[in-house]
All heavy atoms as TSV, in Angstrom:
chain	resi	resn	atom	element	x	y	z
A	1	MET	N	N	-6.031	-14.330	29.206
A	1	MET	CA	C	-5.097	-14.794	28.206
A	1	MET	C	C	-5.642	-14.782	26.814
A	1	MET	O	O	-4.968	-14.483	25.971
A	1	MET	CB	C	-4.564	-16.182	28.589
A	1	MET	CG	C	-3.423	-16.589	27.825
A	1	MET	SD	S	-1.947	-15.862	28.261
A	1	MET	CE	C	-0.778	-16.737	27.471
A	2	LYS	N	N	-6.982	-15.166	26.709
A	2	LYS	CA	C	-7.475	-15.102	25.361
A	2	LYS	C	C	-7.592	-13.638	24.866
A	2	LYS	O	O	-7.552	-13.545	23.652
A	2	LYS	CB	C	-8.980	-15.725	25.455
A	2	LYS	CG	C	-9.052	-17.170	25.618
A	2	LYS	CD	C	-10.417	-17.654	25.671
A	2	LYS	CE	C	-10.495	-19.120	25.807
A	2	LYS	NZ	N	-11.808	-19.676	25.791
A	3	ASN	N	N	-7.759	-12.676	25.743
A	3	ASN	CA	C	-7.846	-11.316	25.267
A	3	ASN	C	C	-6.525	-10.901	24.577
A	3	ASN	O	O	-6.536	-10.209	23.604
A	3	ASN	CB	C	-8.144	-10.448	26.551
A	3	ASN	CG	C	-9.515	-10.461	26.950
A	3	ASN	OD1	O	-10.429	-10.972	26.201
A	3	ASN	ND2	N	-9.697	-10.215	28.160
A	4	ILE	N	N	-5.475	-11.370	25.059
A	4	ILE	CA	C	-4.068	-11.060	24.428
A	4	ILE	C	C	-4.034	-11.618	22.992
A	4	ILE	O	O	-3.659	-10.826	22.120
A	4	ILE	CB	C	-2.990	-11.534	25.338
A	4	ILE	CG1	C	-2.944	-10.780	26.573
A	4	ILE	CG2	C	-1.631	-11.524	24.531
A	4	ILE	CD1	C	-1.795	-11.355	27.599
A	5	PHE	N	N	-4.500	-12.830	22.837
A	5	PHE	CA	C	-4.581	-13.402	21.487
A	5	PHE	C	C	-5.465	-12.733	20.514
A	5	PHE	O	O	-5.277	-12.672	19.228
A	5	PHE	CB	C	-4.776	-14.901	21.574
A	5	PHE	CG	C	-3.711	-15.733	22.180
A	5	PHE	CD1	C	-3.848	-16.319	23.396
A	5	PHE	CD2	C	-2.396	-15.737	21.522
A	5	PHE	CE1	C	-2.821	-17.050	23.983
A	5	PHE	CE2	C	-1.417	-16.409	22.064
A	5	PHE	CZ	C	-1.635	-17.079	23.299
A	6	ASN	N	N	-6.441	-12.105	21.029
A	6	ASN	CA	C	-7.508	-11.380	20.257
A	6	ASN	C	C	-6.949	-9.990	19.935
A	6	ASN	O	O	-7.214	-9.412	18.827
A	6	ASN	CB	C	-8.849	-11.191	21.041
A	6	ASN	CG	C	-9.567	-12.478	21.116
A	6	ASN	OD1	O	-9.393	-13.357	20.293
A	6	ASN	ND2	N	-10.434	-12.568	22.126
A	7	ILE	N	N	-6.098	-9.460	20.685
A	7	ILE	CA	C	-5.484	-8.112	20.519
A	7	ILE	C	C	-4.287	-8.099	19.573
A	7	ILE	O	O	-4.195	-7.189	18.769
A	7	ILE	CB	C	-5.184	-7.438	21.754
A	7	ILE	CG1	C	-6.474	-7.121	22.588
A	7	ILE	CG2	C	-4.442	-6.114	21.613
A	7	ILE	CD1	C	-6.189	-6.683	24.019
A	8	ILE	N	N	-3.563	-9.149	19.583
A	8	ILE	CA	C	-2.316	-9.240	18.734
A	8	ILE	C	C	-2.546	-9.030	17.291
A	8	ILE	O	O	-1.852	-8.258	16.700
A	8	ILE	CB	C	-1.519	-10.508	19.081
A	8	ILE	CG1	C	-0.953	-10.540	20.436
A	8	ILE	CG2	C	-0.429	-10.705	18.092
A	8	ILE	CD1	C	-0.308	-11.779	20.953
A	9	PRO	N	N	-3.569	-9.689	16.672
A	9	PRO	CA	C	-3.766	-9.466	15.247
A	9	PRO	C	C	-4.182	-8.007	14.968
A	9	PRO	O	O	-3.750	-7.417	13.972
A	9	PRO	CB	C	-4.826	-10.354	14.891
A	9	PRO	CG	C	-4.826	-11.462	15.829
A	9	PRO	CD	C	-4.331	-10.821	17.115
A	10	LEU	N	N	-4.847	-7.325	15.887
A	10	LEU	CA	C	-5.304	-6.031	15.659
A	10	LEU	C	C	-4.055	-4.951	15.639
A	10	LEU	O	O	-4.112	-3.965	14.971
A	10	LEU	CB	C	-6.219	-5.630	16.723
A	10	LEU	CG	C	-7.550	-6.282	16.775
A	10	LEU	CD1	C	-8.408	-5.875	18.028
A	10	LEU	CD2	C	-8.350	-6.048	15.447
A	11	ILE	N	N	-3.085	-5.388	16.363
A	11	ILE	CA	C	-1.849	-4.545	16.378
A	11	ILE	C	C	-0.861	-4.944	15.175
A	11	ILE	O	O	-0.345	-4.216	14.457
A	11	ILE	CB	C	-0.992	-4.762	17.638
A	11	ILE	CG1	C	-1.921	-4.294	18.822
A	11	ILE	CG2	C	0.231	-4.044	17.548
A	11	ILE	CD1	C	-1.469	-4.513	20.174
A	12	LEU	N	N	-0.703	-6.285	14.900
A	12	LEU	CA	C	0.271	-6.676	13.871
A	12	LEU	C	C	-0.178	-6.424	12.430
A	12	LEU	O	O	0.534	-6.051	11.663
A	12	LEU	CB	C	0.494	-8.169	14.001
A	12	LEU	CG	C	1.338	-8.559	15.300
A	12	LEU	CD1	C	1.557	-10.162	15.288
A	12	LEU	CD2	C	2.653	-7.883	15.232
A	13	VAL	N	N	-1.471	-6.524	12.086
A	13	VAL	CA	C	-2.031	-6.459	10.745
A	13	VAL	C	C	-1.641	-5.013	10.169
A	13	VAL	O	O	-1.077	-4.832	9.110
A	13	VAL	CB	C	-3.373	-6.815	10.546
A	13	VAL	CG1	C	-3.915	-6.496	9.284
A	13	VAL	CG2	C	-3.520	-8.359	10.767
A	14	PRO	N	N	-2.161	-3.972	10.896
A	14	PRO	CA	C	-1.849	-2.627	10.475
A	14	PRO	C	C	-0.362	-2.336	10.358
A	14	PRO	O	O	0.093	-1.674	9.442
A	14	PRO	CB	C	-2.494	-1.713	11.417
A	14	PRO	CG	C	-3.501	-2.559	12.093
A	14	PRO	CD	C	-3.071	-3.902	12.051
A	15	LEU	N	N	0.366	-2.805	11.264
A	15	LEU	CA	C	1.896	-2.573	11.288
A	15	LEU	C	C	2.584	-3.213	10.039
A	15	LEU	O	O	3.331	-2.623	9.327
A	15	LEU	CB	C	2.537	-3.120	12.571
A	15	LEU	CG	C	3.965	-3.049	12.593
A	15	LEU	CD1	C	4.395	-1.549	12.741
A	15	LEU	CD2	C	4.507	-3.738	13.949
A	16	LEU	N	N	2.131	-4.504	9.734
A	16	LEU	CA	C	2.731	-5.113	8.566
A	16	LEU	C	C	2.208	-4.499	7.218
A	16	LEU	O	O	2.992	-4.409	6.417
A	16	LEU	CB	C	2.336	-6.679	8.630
A	16	LEU	CG	C	2.934	-7.427	9.755
A	16	LEU	CD1	C	2.298	-8.848	9.707
A	16	LEU	CD2	C	4.424	-7.474	9.639
A	17	SER	N	N	1.059	-3.999	7.309
A	17	SER	CA	C	0.467	-3.302	6.087
A	17	SER	C	C	1.365	-2.022	5.755
A	17	SER	O	O	1.807	-1.826	4.607
A	17	SER	CB	C	-0.985	-2.894	6.213
A	17	SER	OG	O	-1.721	-4.025	6.391
A	18	VAL	N	N	1.612	-1.217	6.860
A	18	VAL	CA	C	2.392	-0.024	6.621
A	18	VAL	C	C	3.815	-0.314	6.205
A	18	VAL	O	O	4.328	0.368	5.402
A	18	VAL	CB	C	2.416	0.788	7.905
A	18	VAL	CG1	C	3.384	1.895	7.801
A	18	VAL	CG2	C	1.045	1.306	8.265
A	19	THR	N	N	4.411	-1.389	6.811
A	19	THR	CA	C	5.721	-1.711	6.437
A	19	THR	C	C	5.739	-2.238	4.883
A	19	THR	O	O	6.658	-1.831	4.217
A	19	THR	CB	C	6.249	-2.908	7.201
A	19	THR	OG1	O	6.074	-2.481	8.672
A	19	THR	CG2	C	7.672	-3.323	6.963
A	20	SER	N	N	4.866	-2.988	4.549
A	20	SER	CA	C	4.864	-3.525	3.142
A	20	SER	C	C	4.588	-2.450	2.118
A	20	SER	O	O	5.108	-2.350	1.041
A	20	SER	CB	C	3.946	-4.781	2.927
A	20	SER	OG	O	2.630	-4.348	3.314
A	21	ILE	N	N	3.673	-1.522	2.479
A	21	ILE	CA	C	3.334	-0.420	1.612
A	21	ILE	C	C	4.590	0.498	1.430
A	21	ILE	O	O	4.942	0.920	0.353
A	21	ILE	CB	C	2.092	0.401	2.106
A	21	ILE	CG1	C	0.924	-0.448	1.926
A	21	ILE	CG2	C	2.010	1.734	1.385
A	21	ILE	CD1	C	-0.333	0.163	2.548
A	22	SER	N	N	5.190	0.786	2.505
A	22	SER	CA	C	6.394	1.753	2.401
A	22	SER	C	C	7.560	1.023	1.549
A	22	SER	O	O	8.307	1.714	0.919
A	22	SER	CB	C	6.954	2.126	3.774
A	22	SER	OG	O	7.395	1.091	4.548
A	23	SER	N	N	7.568	-0.288	1.560
A	23	SER	CA	C	8.733	-0.897	0.854
A	23	SER	C	C	8.437	-0.880	-0.659
A	23	SER	O	O	9.391	-1.005	-1.423
A	23	SER	CB	C	8.891	-2.388	1.358
A	23	SER	OG	O	7.811	-3.119	1.034
A	24	ILE	N	N	7.224	-0.690	-1.087
A	24	ILE	CA	C	6.933	-0.729	-2.560
A	24	ILE	C	C	6.828	0.687	-3.061
A	24	ILE	O	O	6.771	0.868	-4.366
A	24	ILE	CB	C	5.733	-1.461	-2.876
A	24	ILE	CG1	C	4.472	-0.791	-2.278
A	24	ILE	CG2	C	5.689	-2.962	-2.545
A	24	ILE	CD1	C	3.257	-1.104	-3.028
A	25	SER	N	N	6.863	1.711	-2.202
A	25	SER	CA	C	6.721	2.998	-2.720
A	25	SER	C	C	7.714	3.446	-3.809
A	25	SER	O	O	7.398	4.114	-4.787
A	25	SER	CB	C	6.761	4.001	-1.631
A	25	SER	OG	O	8.072	4.017	-1.012
A	26	ALA	N	N	8.923	2.934	-3.721
A	26	ALA	CA	C	9.880	3.209	-4.731
A	26	ALA	C	C	9.624	2.560	-6.109
A	26	ALA	O	O	10.113	3.011	-7.093
A	26	ALA	CB	C	11.289	2.825	-4.284
A	27	GLU	N	N	8.872	1.553	-6.085
A	27	GLU	CA	C	8.610	0.753	-7.211
A	27	GLU	C	C	7.252	1.245	-7.991
A	27	GLU	O	O	7.026	0.757	-9.119
A	27	GLU	CB	C	8.537	-0.662	-6.910
A	27	GLU	CG	C	9.723	-1.306	-6.314
A	27	GLU	CD	C	9.483	-2.746	-5.838
A	27	GLU	OE1	O	8.323	-3.313	-6.148
A	27	GLU	OE2	O	10.323	-3.240	-5.126
A	28	LEU	N	N	6.527	2.134	-7.350
A	28	LEU	CA	C	5.205	2.559	-8.012
A	28	LEU	C	C	5.589	3.461	-9.240
A	28	LEU	O	O	6.328	4.395	-9.115
A	28	LEU	CB	C	4.411	3.292	-6.999
A	28	LEU	CG	C	3.636	2.493	-5.911
A	28	LEU	CD1	C	2.932	3.460	-4.906
A	28	LEU	CD2	C	2.838	1.475	-6.544
A	29	PRO	N	N	4.929	3.197	-10.296
A	29	PRO	CA	C	5.174	4.100	-11.490
A	29	PRO	C	C	4.301	5.254	-11.229
A	29	PRO	O	O	3.270	5.330	-10.585
A	29	PRO	CB	C	4.484	3.324	-12.624
A	29	PRO	CG	C	3.578	2.412	-11.959
A	29	PRO	CD	C	4.147	2.050	-10.586
A	30	MET	N	N	4.949	6.596	-11.729
A	30	MET	CA	C	4.240	7.801	-11.460
A	30	MET	C	C	3.100	7.995	-12.486
A	30	MET	O	O	2.229	8.806	-12.188
A	30	MET	CB	C	5.283	8.892	-11.696
A	30	MET	CG	C	6.254	8.899	-10.510
A	30	MET	SD	S	5.508	9.050	-8.908
A	30	MET	CE	C	4.767	10.590	-8.842
A	31	ARG	N	N	3.172	7.332	-13.602
A	31	ARG	CA	C	2.154	7.449	-14.588
A	31	ARG	C	C	1.628	6.060	-15.007
A	31	ARG	O	O	2.370	5.045	-14.952
A	31	ARG	CB	C	2.587	8.236	-15.836
A	31	ARG	CG	C	2.836	9.622	-15.470
A	31	ARG	CD	C	3.245	10.464	-16.695
A	31	ARG	NE	N	1.968	10.672	-17.390
A	31	ARG	CZ	C	1.917	10.791	-18.727
A	31	ARG	NH1	N	3.019	10.982	-19.362
A	31	ARG	NH2	N	0.758	10.973	-19.310
A	32	GLY	N	N	0.509	5.894	-15.595
A	32	GLY	CA	C	-0.077	4.685	-16.084
A	32	GLY	C	C	-0.533	3.745	-15.124
A	32	GLY	O	O	-0.596	4.122	-13.923
A	33	PRO	N	N	-1.038	2.640	-15.373
A	33	PRO	CA	C	-1.608	1.637	-14.491
A	33	PRO	C	C	-0.568	1.088	-13.468
A	33	PRO	O	O	0.648	0.953	-13.816
A	33	PRO	CB	C	-2.156	0.558	-15.458
A	33	PRO	CG	C	-1.497	0.749	-16.689
A	33	PRO	CD	C	-0.990	2.148	-16.867
A	34	ILE	N	N	-1.027	0.862	-12.360
A	34	ILE	CA	C	-0.164	0.184	-11.353
A	34	ILE	C	C	-0.212	-1.305	-11.481
A	34	ILE	O	O	-1.229	-1.919	-11.622
A	34	ILE	CB	C	-0.701	0.578	-9.888
A	34	ILE	CG1	C	-0.607	2.128	-9.806
A	34	ILE	CG2	C	0.158	-0.128	-8.873
A	34	ILE	CD1	C	-1.276	2.483	-8.459
A	35	PRO	N	N	0.951	-1.943	-11.647
A	35	PRO	CA	C	0.920	-3.428	-11.848
A	35	PRO	C	C	0.293	-4.201	-10.741
A	35	PRO	O	O	0.319	-3.792	-9.560
A	35	PRO	CB	C	2.482	-3.836	-11.894
A	35	PRO	CG	C	3.092	-2.517	-12.282
A	35	PRO	CD	C	2.290	-1.430	-11.675
A	36	PHE	N	N	-0.278	-5.351	-11.113
A	36	PHE	CA	C	-1.023	-6.200	-10.107
A	36	PHE	C	C	-0.049	-6.537	-8.927
A	36	PHE	O	O	-0.481	-6.507	-7.850
A	36	PHE	CB	C	-1.452	-7.492	-10.785
A	36	PHE	CG	C	-2.123	-8.418	-9.882
A	36	PHE	CD1	C	-3.551	-8.295	-9.679
A	36	PHE	CD2	C	-1.532	-9.408	-9.221
A	36	PHE	CE1	C	-4.145	-9.167	-8.876
A	36	PHE	CE2	C	-2.107	-10.338	-8.415
A	36	PHE	CZ	C	-3.554	-10.112	-8.165
A	37	ALA	N	N	1.181	-6.826	-9.274
A	37	ALA	CA	C	2.148	-7.218	-8.133
A	37	ALA	C	C	2.311	-6.157	-7.136
A	37	ALA	O	O	2.579	-6.409	-6.001
A	37	ALA	CB	C	3.475	-7.583	-8.775
A	38	ASN	N	N	2.171	-4.935	-7.564
A	38	ASN	CA	C	2.300	-3.797	-6.570
A	38	ASN	C	C	1.102	-3.755	-5.598
A	38	ASN	O	O	1.240	-3.304	-4.576
A	38	ASN	CB	C	2.481	-2.508	-7.248
A	38	ASN	CG	C	3.824	-2.295	-7.920
A	38	ASN	OD1	O	4.141	-2.967	-8.851
A	38	ASN	ND2	N	4.647	-1.513	-7.312
A	39	TYR	N	N	-0.044	-4.120	-6.154
A	39	TYR	CA	C	-1.264	-4.180	-5.228
A	39	TYR	C	C	-1.286	-5.380	-4.376
A	39	TYR	O	O	-1.658	-5.307	-3.260
A	39	TYR	CB	C	-2.476	-4.188	-6.088
A	39	TYR	CG	C	-2.930	-2.911	-6.669
A	39	TYR	CD1	C	-2.892	-2.697	-8.078
A	39	TYR	CD2	C	-3.325	-1.852	-5.990
A	39	TYR	CE1	C	-3.334	-1.477	-8.668
A	39	TYR	CE2	C	-3.761	-0.638	-6.412
A	39	TYR	CZ	C	-3.802	-0.516	-7.797
A	39	TYR	OH	O	-4.231	0.683	-8.362
A	40	ASP	N	N	-0.797	-6.549	-4.793
A	40	ASP	CA	C	-0.877	-7.707	-4.046
A	40	ASP	C	C	0.215	-7.814	-3.086
A	40	ASP	O	O	1.189	-8.540	-3.260
A	40	ASP	CB	C	-0.818	-8.945	-5.024
A	40	ASP	CG	C	-1.068	-10.306	-4.356
A	40	ASP	OD1	O	-1.615	-10.199	-3.274
A	40	ASP	OD2	O	-0.605	-11.289	-5.031
A	41	LEU	N	N	0.181	-7.100	-2.008
A	41	LEU	CA	C	1.275	-6.877	-1.020
A	41	LEU	C	C	1.578	-8.164	-0.317
A	41	LEU	O	O	2.718	-8.403	0.019
A	41	LEU	CB	C	0.957	-5.777	-0.012
A	41	LEU	CG	C	0.583	-4.470	-0.581
A	41	LEU	CD1	C	0.194	-3.459	0.529
A	41	LEU	CD2	C	1.843	-4.012	-1.323
A	42	ASP	N	N	0.590	-9.031	-0.096
A	42	ASP	CA	C	0.891	-10.243	0.643
A	42	ASP	C	C	1.127	-11.493	-0.335
A	42	ASP	O	O	1.322	-12.584	0.140
A	42	ASP	CB	C	-0.168	-10.582	1.677
A	42	ASP	CG	C	-1.535	-10.781	1.053
A	42	ASP	OD1	O	-1.638	-10.624	-0.156
A	42	ASP	OD2	O	-2.486	-10.806	1.803
A	43	SER	N	N	1.082	-11.256	-1.590
A	43	SER	CA	C	1.517	-12.221	-2.588
A	43	SER	C	C	0.629	-13.476	-2.479
A	43	SER	O	O	0.958	-14.584	-2.675
A	43	SER	CB	C	2.951	-12.714	-2.542
A	43	SER	OG	O	3.711	-11.542	-2.738
A	44	ASN	N	N	-0.771	-13.287	-2.245
A	44	ASN	CA	C	-1.688	-14.360	-2.169
A	44	ASN	C	C	-2.393	-14.536	-3.343
A	44	ASN	O	O	-3.361	-15.386	-3.396
A	44	ASN	CB	C	-2.609	-14.209	-0.912
A	44	ASN	CG	C	-3.478	-13.124	-1.003
A	44	ASN	OD1	O	-3.492	-12.286	-1.881
A	44	ASN	ND2	N	-4.569	-13.116	-0.103
A	45	GLY	N	N	-2.235	-13.705	-4.400
A	45	GLY	CA	C	-2.927	-13.771	-5.680
A	45	GLY	C	C	-4.218	-13.098	-5.726
A	45	GLY	O	O	-5.018	-13.112	-6.673
A	46	LEU	N	N	-4.567	-12.394	-4.589
A	46	LEU	CA	C	-5.758	-11.574	-4.490
A	46	LEU	C	C	-5.432	-10.194	-4.045
A	46	LEU	O	O	-4.503	-10.021	-3.281
A	46	LEU	CB	C	-6.668	-12.196	-3.363
A	46	LEU	CG	C	-7.198	-13.654	-3.784
A	46	LEU	CD1	C	-7.990	-14.201	-2.509
A	46	LEU	CD2	C	-8.039	-13.717	-5.012
A	47	ILE	N	N	-6.288	-9.193	-4.413
A	47	ILE	CA	C	-6.072	-7.870	-3.968
A	47	ILE	C	C	-7.125	-7.445	-3.021
A	47	ILE	O	O	-8.300	-7.468	-3.474
A	47	ILE	CB	C	-6.022	-6.890	-5.161
A	47	ILE	CG1	C	-4.826	-7.173	-6.074
A	47	ILE	CG2	C	-5.775	-5.400	-4.575
A	47	ILE	CD1	C	-4.823	-6.321	-7.287
A	48	SER	N	N	-6.881	-7.267	-1.757
A	48	SER	CA	C	-7.973	-6.910	-0.774
A	48	SER	C	C	-8.203	-5.461	-0.899
A	48	SER	O	O	-7.428	-4.702	-1.654
A	48	SER	CB	C	-7.481	-7.200	0.639
A	48	SER	OG	O	-6.447	-6.333	1.056
A	49	GLU	N	N	-9.319	-5.032	-0.342
A	49	GLU	CA	C	-9.713	-3.617	-0.404
A	49	GLU	C	C	-8.599	-2.811	0.291
A	49	GLU	O	O	-8.303	-1.741	-0.146
A	49	GLU	CB	C	-11.019	-3.347	0.276
A	49	GLU	CG	C	-11.475	-1.929	0.166
A	49	GLU	CD	C	-12.814	-1.674	0.837
A	49	GLU	OE1	O	-13.494	-2.685	1.174
A	49	GLU	OE2	O	-13.205	-0.580	0.887
A	50	GLN	N	N	-8.067	-3.364	1.388
A	50	GLN	CA	C	-7.098	-2.613	2.257
A	50	GLN	C	C	-5.743	-2.404	1.326
A	50	GLN	O	O	-5.149	-1.361	1.339
A	50	GLN	CB	C	-6.769	-3.420	3.477
A	50	GLN	CG	C	-5.785	-2.666	4.385
A	50	GLN	CD	C	-5.602	-3.418	5.676
A	50	GLN	OE1	O	-5.703	-4.676	5.735
A	50	GLN	NE2	N	-5.194	-2.698	6.737
A	51	GLU	N	N	-5.362	-3.523	0.640
A	51	GLU	CA	C	-4.266	-3.432	-0.175
A	51	GLU	C	C	-4.364	-2.291	-1.362
A	51	GLU	O	O	-3.461	-1.471	-1.556
A	51	GLU	CB	C	-3.876	-4.717	-0.846
A	51	GLU	CG	C	-3.365	-5.822	0.085
A	51	GLU	CD	C	-3.273	-7.129	-0.502
A	51	GLU	OE1	O	-4.176	-7.470	-1.424
A	51	GLU	OE2	O	-2.264	-7.836	-0.181
A	52	PHE	N	N	-5.573	-2.387	-1.963
A	52	PHE	CA	C	-5.845	-1.406	-3.045
A	52	PHE	C	C	-5.892	0.036	-2.601
A	52	PHE	O	O	-5.160	0.837	-3.203
A	52	PHE	CB	C	-7.278	-1.784	-3.575
A	52	PHE	CG	C	-7.634	-0.880	-4.831
A	52	PHE	CD1	C	-7.115	-1.172	-5.999
A	52	PHE	CD2	C	-8.509	0.151	-4.583
A	52	PHE	CE1	C	-7.480	-0.349	-7.111
A	52	PHE	CE2	C	-8.835	0.933	-5.558
A	52	PHE	CZ	C	-8.507	0.703	-6.963
A	53	VAL	N	N	-6.557	0.277	-1.547
A	53	VAL	CA	C	-6.639	1.613	-0.928
A	53	VAL	C	C	-5.207	2.125	-0.484
A	53	VAL	O	O	-4.872	3.254	-0.762
A	53	VAL	CB	C	-7.616	1.683	0.224
A	53	VAL	CG1	C	-7.602	2.951	0.855
A	53	VAL	CG2	C	-9.064	1.425	-0.308
A	54	GLY	N	N	-4.456	1.250	0.173
A	54	GLY	CA	C	-3.140	1.570	0.624
A	54	GLY	C	C	-2.192	1.980	-0.431
A	54	GLY	O	O	-1.406	3.016	-0.389
A	55	VAL	N	N	-2.212	1.205	-1.533
A	55	VAL	CA	C	-1.246	1.337	-2.645
A	55	VAL	C	C	-1.644	2.702	-3.395
A	55	VAL	O	O	-0.825	3.612	-3.783
A	55	VAL	CB	C	-1.278	0.257	-3.600
A	55	VAL	CG1	C	-0.456	0.582	-4.910
A	55	VAL	CG2	C	-0.593	-0.970	-2.973
A	56	ARG	N	N	-3.027	2.849	-3.562
A	56	ARG	CA	C	-3.470	4.232	-4.266
A	56	ARG	C	C	-3.159	5.364	-3.449
A	56	ARG	O	O	-2.677	6.391	-3.848
A	56	ARG	CB	C	-4.969	4.160	-4.466
A	56	ARG	CG	C	-5.426	3.035	-5.413
A	56	ARG	CD	C	-5.375	3.482	-6.925
A	56	ARG	NE	N	-5.937	4.808	-7.094
A	56	ARG	CZ	C	-7.071	5.098	-7.716
A	56	ARG	NH1	N	-7.905	4.072	-8.019
A	56	ARG	NH2	N	-7.446	6.312	-7.812
A	57	LYS	N	N	-3.154	5.385	-2.136
A	57	LYS	CA	C	-2.823	6.390	-1.121
A	57	LYS	C	C	-1.394	6.663	-1.240
A	57	LYS	O	O	-1.009	7.827	-1.247
A	57	LYS	CB	C	-3.267	5.988	0.214
A	57	LYS	CG	C	-3.061	7.136	1.244
A	57	LYS	CD	C	-3.478	6.673	2.696
A	57	LYS	CE	C	-3.149	7.631	3.710
A	57	LYS	NZ	N	-3.563	7.284	5.017
A	58	GLU	N	N	-0.600	5.643	-1.294
A	58	GLU	CA	C	0.836	5.843	-1.423
A	58	GLU	C	C	1.261	6.564	-2.628
A	58	GLU	O	O	2.124	7.448	-2.677
A	58	GLU	CB	C	1.552	4.484	-1.309
A	58	GLU	CG	C	3.103	4.581	-1.337
A	58	GLU	CD	C	3.704	5.251	-0.151
A	58	GLU	OE1	O	3.064	5.149	0.969
A	58	GLU	OE2	O	4.793	5.786	-0.343
A	59	ARG	N	N	0.653	6.236	-3.762
A	59	ARG	CA	C	0.897	6.719	-5.086
A	59	ARG	C	C	0.452	8.301	-4.991
A	59	ARG	O	O	1.245	9.157	-5.583
A	59	ARG	CB	C	0.168	6.106	-6.225
A	59	ARG	CG	C	0.591	6.643	-7.606
A	59	ARG	CD	C	-0.065	5.800	-8.593
A	59	ARG	NE	N	0.223	6.215	-9.947
A	59	ARG	CZ	C	-0.190	5.635	-11.108
A	59	ARG	NH1	N	-0.984	4.517	-11.031
A	59	ARG	NH2	N	0.227	6.027	-12.216
A	60	ARG	N	N	-0.641	8.508	-4.438
A	60	ARG	CA	C	-1.114	9.878	-4.390
A	60	ARG	C	C	-0.134	10.822	-3.513
A	60	ARG	O	O	0.177	11.964	-3.856
A	60	ARG	CB	C	-2.445	10.133	-3.714
A	60	ARG	CG	C	-3.614	9.761	-4.725
A	60	ARG	CD	C	-4.987	10.111	-4.182
A	60	ARG	NE	N	-5.855	8.965	-4.644
A	60	ARG	CZ	C	-6.470	8.168	-3.830
A	60	ARG	NH1	N	-6.291	8.199	-2.599
A	60	ARG	NH2	N	-7.172	7.214	-4.364
A	61	GLN	N	N	0.440	10.112	-2.428
A	61	GLN	CA	C	1.371	10.949	-1.575
A	61	GLN	C	C	2.600	11.097	-2.340
A	61	GLN	O	O	3.200	12.216	-2.197
A	61	GLN	CB	C	1.586	10.013	-0.311
A	61	GLN	CG	C	0.474	10.097	0.580
A	61	GLN	CD	C	0.688	9.091	1.923
A	61	GLN	OE1	O	1.547	8.373	1.810
A	61	GLN	NE2	N	-0.221	9.279	2.856
A	62	GLN	N	N	3.089	10.248	-3.174
A	62	GLN	CA	C	4.260	10.355	-3.953
A	62	GLN	C	C	4.091	11.520	-4.965
A	62	GLN	O	O	4.941	12.389	-5.078
A	62	GLN	CB	C	4.640	9.170	-4.771
A	62	GLN	CG	C	5.353	8.147	-4.061
A	62	GLN	CD	C	5.735	6.880	-4.998
A	62	GLN	OE1	O	5.117	6.763	-6.047
A	62	GLN	NE2	N	6.591	6.158	-4.561
A	63	LYS	N	N	2.955	11.580	-5.570
A	63	LYS	CA	C	2.642	12.553	-6.554
A	63	LYS	C	C	2.573	13.963	-5.790
A	63	LYS	O	O	3.028	14.989	-6.414
A	63	LYS	CB	C	1.384	12.360	-7.368
A	63	LYS	CG	C	1.620	11.301	-8.306
A	63	LYS	CD	C	0.299	11.097	-9.087
A	63	LYS	CE	C	0.420	10.078	-10.184
A	63	LYS	NZ	N	-0.614	9.994	-11.070
A	64	ALA	N	N	2.063	13.985	-4.555
A	64	ALA	CA	C	1.895	15.231	-3.879
A	64	ALA	C	C	3.298	15.827	-3.445
A	64	ALA	O	O	3.514	16.970	-3.540
A	64	ALA	CB	C	1.059	15.105	-2.703
A	65	THR	N	N	4.184	14.962	-3.117
A	65	THR	CA	C	5.496	15.361	-2.646
A	65	THR	C	C	6.360	15.857	-3.804
A	65	THR	O	O	7.255	16.605	-3.659
A	65	THR	CB	C	6.198	14.312	-1.848
A	65	THR	OG1	O	6.282	13.034	-2.622
A	65	THR	CG2	C	5.526	13.994	-0.474
A	66	GLN	N	N	6.010	15.216	-4.993
A	66	GLN	CA	C	6.843	15.586	-6.244
A	66	GLN	C	C	6.393	16.972	-6.736
A	66	GLN	O	O	7.125	17.705	-7.412
A	66	GLN	CB	C	6.644	14.536	-7.249
A	66	GLN	CG	C	7.398	14.751	-8.474
A	66	GLN	CD	C	7.194	13.669	-9.541
A	66	GLN	OE1	O	6.003	13.343	-9.768
A	66	GLN	NE2	N	8.272	13.120	-10.168
A	67	GLY	N	N	5.171	17.427	-6.258
A	67	GLY	CA	C	4.765	18.668	-6.787
A	67	GLY	C	C	3.959	18.644	-8.098
A	67	GLY	O	O	4.071	17.683	-8.795
A	68	PRO	N	N	3.532	19.762	-8.481
A	68	PRO	CA	C	2.856	19.952	-9.824
A	68	PRO	C	C	3.829	19.733	-10.982
A	68	PRO	O	O	4.942	20.062	-10.935
A	68	PRO	CB	C	2.257	21.245	-9.817
A	68	PRO	CG	C	3.000	22.067	-8.940
A	68	PRO	CD	C	3.566	21.178	-7.822
A	69	SER	N	N	3.365	19.086	-12.044
A	69	SER	CA	C	4.149	18.830	-13.217
A	69	SER	C	C	3.450	19.349	-14.443
A	69	SER	O	O	2.255	19.674	-14.394
A	69	SER	CB	C	4.521	17.261	-13.469
A	69	SER	OG	O	3.246	16.601	-13.710
A	70	ASN	N	N	4.126	19.489	-15.519
A	70	ASN	CA	C	3.495	19.928	-16.662
A	70	ASN	C	C	2.848	18.927	-17.507
A	70	ASN	O	O	2.198	19.196	-18.532
A	70	ASN	CB	C	4.556	20.639	-17.725
A	70	ASN	CG	C	5.174	21.837	-16.982
A	70	ASN	OD1	O	4.423	22.542	-16.120
A	70	ASN	ND2	N	6.329	22.302	-17.239
A	71	GLU	N	N	3.010	17.587	-17.088
A	71	GLU	CA	C	2.418	16.522	-17.760
A	71	GLU	C	C	1.053	16.243	-17.209
A	71	GLU	O	O	0.740	16.522	-16.122
A	71	GLU	CB	C	3.294	15.319	-17.575
A	71	GLU	CG	C	4.773	15.312	-18.111
A	71	GLU	CD	C	5.505	14.135	-17.863
A	71	GLU	OE1	O	4.865	12.984	-17.857
A	71	GLU	OE2	O	6.708	14.174	-17.611
A	72	THR	N	N	0.211	15.768	-18.153
A	72	THR	CA	C	-1.146	15.232	-17.600
A	72	THR	C	C	-1.011	13.830	-17.181
A	72	THR	O	O	-0.318	12.996	-17.863
A	72	THR	CB	C	-2.188	15.384	-18.682
A	72	THR	OG1	O	-1.755	14.539	-19.847
A	72	THR	CG2	C	-2.358	16.832	-19.076
A	73	SER	N	N	-1.623	13.467	-16.082
A	73	SER	CA	C	-1.590	12.051	-15.665
A	73	SER	C	C	-2.718	11.214	-15.806
A	73	SER	O	O	-3.649	11.310	-16.198
A	73	SER	CB	C	-1.214	12.012	-14.203
A	73	SER	OG	O	-1.942	12.900	-13.344
């Protein structure tokens, strides 16, 4: 029974991270600094490394799908 309680966070945390990252993707600016609120996915007032890396990855993916532009970023 203890094993189940140890495994549940390992499954839920990545799932919740992906869900919250995909929900903010429409709000990410294509240029300029990313606002603190976009990084702080769990609204705890701190930005974890996982939140930082996830948001940056999402922004790069958005830029890649948009294709090359004539503007410098």
